[in-house]
N, C-alpha and C positions, 0 to 999 in steps of 0.2 A: 823241603818247604816249596810250596807251589804258589805262584802269584796269579791273582785273578786277571783276566784280560781287561784292558781299559778301552773305553769307547762305547759306541752304540752298535749293537748287533741286532739284526732283524732277520726274520725268516717267515715262511708261509706264503700266502697268496699275495702276489705283487700288483694286482689291478690298481689303476689310478695312481701308481707311484707310491703307494702306502708304505713300501719298505725303504724308500729313500736312496735307491741305487741308480736312479736315472732311467729306469725302464719299467715295464709291466711284468717282468719275468718272476715266476714263482721261485722261491728258494727252499730247498729241503733241509738245509743245514744253516745254523747261525752264520751270518755273513756281516762283516764289519762295514758300516757306512763310512765311506772315505772321502766323498766329495762334498766339502762344506764351503760356504761362502767365506770370503776373506775376513769378514767380521768375526768369525769363529776363532781366529788365531788367539792362542794363549788362554782359551776357555777350557774348563773342565766340566763334564756332564755331571749334573747333580741329581736330576730326576727325569723320568719320561712318563708320559701319559698316552694311552692308546685308545683311539676311538674305533668304531667299526671299520673305517676305511682311511683313517689318517693317524698321524703320530705327532705329538708335541714333545719337545726336548727343552728342559731348563738347563742352561749352562751359566757358569760364573767364572769371572777372573778377578784376581786381586788387583787393587789399585791403592793409591796412597789415601789413607784416612784423612778426612778434613771435616769442616763444619757441615757441608752438604751431605757427605757420605762418611759418617764416623766409623762404620764397620769396615771400610776399605774393600768392599765387594761390589762388582758390577755384574748384574744378572741380565741375561738375554734369553728370549724364547725363540726357538726355531721350529718350523712346521713343515710337514710334507704329506702328500696323499691327496685324497678327494677333497676338493675345496670349492665346489660349485655352489654351495650354500653359505659361503663366507666363514666356515668353521676354522679355517687356517689362520685368520687374522692378518692376512698379507695385503688386504685391500685389492685383491685380484680374484674375482670369482671363477677360478680355474684350478685344475689339478696341478700340483707341484710334484715333480718326480725326483727332485733333489731338495735337501734342507734349504729353507729360506727363512730369513729373519722376520719375525712378527713385528708389525708396527704397533708399538705400545703408546698409549696417550702420555703426554708430557705432564 
Protein backbone atom coordinates (compact mmCIF):
# COMPACT_ATOMS: atom_id res chain seq x y z
CA UNK A 1 0.00 0.00 0.00
CA UNK A 2 1.46 3.36 -1.03
CA UNK A 3 0.39 6.65 0.38
CA UNK A 4 0.20 9.80 -1.76
CA UNK A 5 2.45 12.67 -0.71
CA UNK A 6 0.64 15.50 1.06
CA UNK A 7 1.23 19.18 0.52
CA UNK A 8 1.86 21.37 -2.49
CA UNK A 9 4.53 20.31 -4.98
CA UNK A 10 5.69 22.58 -7.80
CA UNK A 11 8.18 22.26 -10.64
CA UNK A 12 9.10 23.94 -13.89
CA UNK A 13 10.06 27.55 -14.56
CA UNK A 14 10.62 29.52 -11.35
CA UNK A 15 10.55 33.11 -12.68
CA UNK A 16 8.71 35.66 -10.52
CA UNK A 17 8.52 33.18 -7.64
CA UNK A 18 5.70 31.26 -9.34
CA UNK A 19 6.82 27.98 -7.70
CA UNK A 20 6.61 29.33 -4.12
CA UNK A 21 10.08 28.30 -2.95
CA UNK A 22 11.36 31.80 -2.20
CA UNK A 23 13.51 32.14 -5.31
CA UNK A 24 13.49 32.30 -9.12
CA UNK A 25 15.14 28.92 -9.59
CA UNK A 26 13.74 26.38 -12.03
CA UNK A 27 12.90 22.93 -10.63
CA UNK A 28 13.21 19.81 -12.78
CA UNK A 29 11.52 17.55 -10.23
CA UNK A 30 8.43 18.06 -8.05
CA UNK A 31 9.55 19.94 -4.94
CA UNK A 32 7.39 20.47 -1.86
CA UNK A 33 6.53 24.06 -0.91
CA UNK A 34 7.62 24.24 2.73
CA UNK A 35 7.68 27.92 3.76
CA UNK A 36 4.12 28.95 4.58
CA UNK A 37 2.95 31.92 6.67
CA UNK A 38 1.99 31.20 10.28
CA UNK A 39 -1.70 31.58 9.33
CA UNK A 40 -1.36 28.30 7.38
CA UNK A 41 -0.94 26.24 10.57
CA UNK A 42 -3.50 23.40 10.89
CA UNK A 43 -4.75 23.95 7.30
CA UNK A 44 -4.98 21.21 4.70
CA UNK A 45 -4.71 21.98 0.99
CA UNK A 46 -8.01 21.43 -0.83
CA UNK A 47 -7.32 22.75 -4.34
CA UNK A 48 -4.79 24.67 -6.40
CA UNK A 49 -5.22 26.88 -9.45
CA UNK A 50 -2.35 27.76 -11.74
CA UNK A 51 -2.04 30.83 -13.91
CA UNK A 52 0.64 31.51 -16.48
CA UNK A 53 3.02 32.88 -13.85
CA UNK A 54 1.25 32.57 -10.49
CA UNK A 55 -0.35 29.99 -8.22
CA UNK A 56 -3.39 30.09 -5.92
CA UNK A 57 -3.94 27.50 -3.18
CA UNK A 58 -7.22 26.93 -1.32
CA UNK A 59 -6.68 25.57 2.19
CA UNK A 60 -9.10 24.74 4.98
CA UNK A 61 -9.05 23.90 8.64
CA UNK A 62 -11.74 22.54 10.89
CA UNK A 63 -13.30 24.76 13.53
CA UNK A 64 -16.23 24.45 15.88
CA UNK A 65 -19.57 24.60 14.06
CA UNK A 66 -21.84 27.44 15.11
CA UNK A 67 -24.51 29.78 13.87
CA UNK A 68 -22.08 31.78 11.76
CA UNK A 69 -20.22 28.72 10.41
CA UNK A 70 -22.49 25.65 10.60
CA UNK A 71 -20.06 23.51 8.53
CA UNK A 72 -17.19 24.00 10.92
CA UNK A 73 -14.70 24.84 8.16
CA UNK A 74 -12.48 27.90 7.77
CA UNK A 75 -11.11 28.39 4.24
CA UNK A 76 -8.19 30.58 3.24
CA UNK A 77 -6.57 31.32 -0.12
CA UNK A 78 -2.80 31.68 -0.48
CA UNK A 79 -1.03 33.09 -3.55
CA UNK A 80 2.48 33.34 -4.96
CA UNK A 81 4.20 34.28 -8.22
CA UNK A 82 3.77 37.20 -10.61
CA UNK A 83 1.59 39.83 -8.99
CA UNK A 84 2.29 43.14 -10.69
CA UNK A 85 -1.25 43.37 -12.09
CA UNK A 86 -2.98 42.54 -8.79
CA UNK A 87 -3.81 38.94 -9.74
CA UNK A 88 -2.55 37.60 -6.39
CA UNK A 89 -5.15 39.47 -4.34
CA UNK A 90 -2.64 40.47 -1.67
CA UNK A 91 -3.19 44.24 -2.07
CA UNK A 92 0.49 44.49 -3.05
CA UNK A 93 1.23 44.90 -6.77
CA UNK A 94 4.49 42.94 -6.62
CA UNK A 95 5.75 39.41 -7.11
CA UNK A 96 5.47 37.06 -4.12
CA UNK A 97 8.19 34.42 -3.87
CA UNK A 98 6.58 32.59 -0.93
CA UNK A 99 2.91 31.80 -0.26
CA UNK A 100 1.03 34.81 1.08
CA UNK A 101 -2.51 34.99 2.44
CA UNK A 102 -5.03 36.60 0.07
CA UNK A 103 -7.05 39.49 1.50
CA UNK A 104 -10.67 38.40 1.12
CA UNK A 105 -13.59 40.83 1.55
CA UNK A 106 -15.49 40.51 4.81
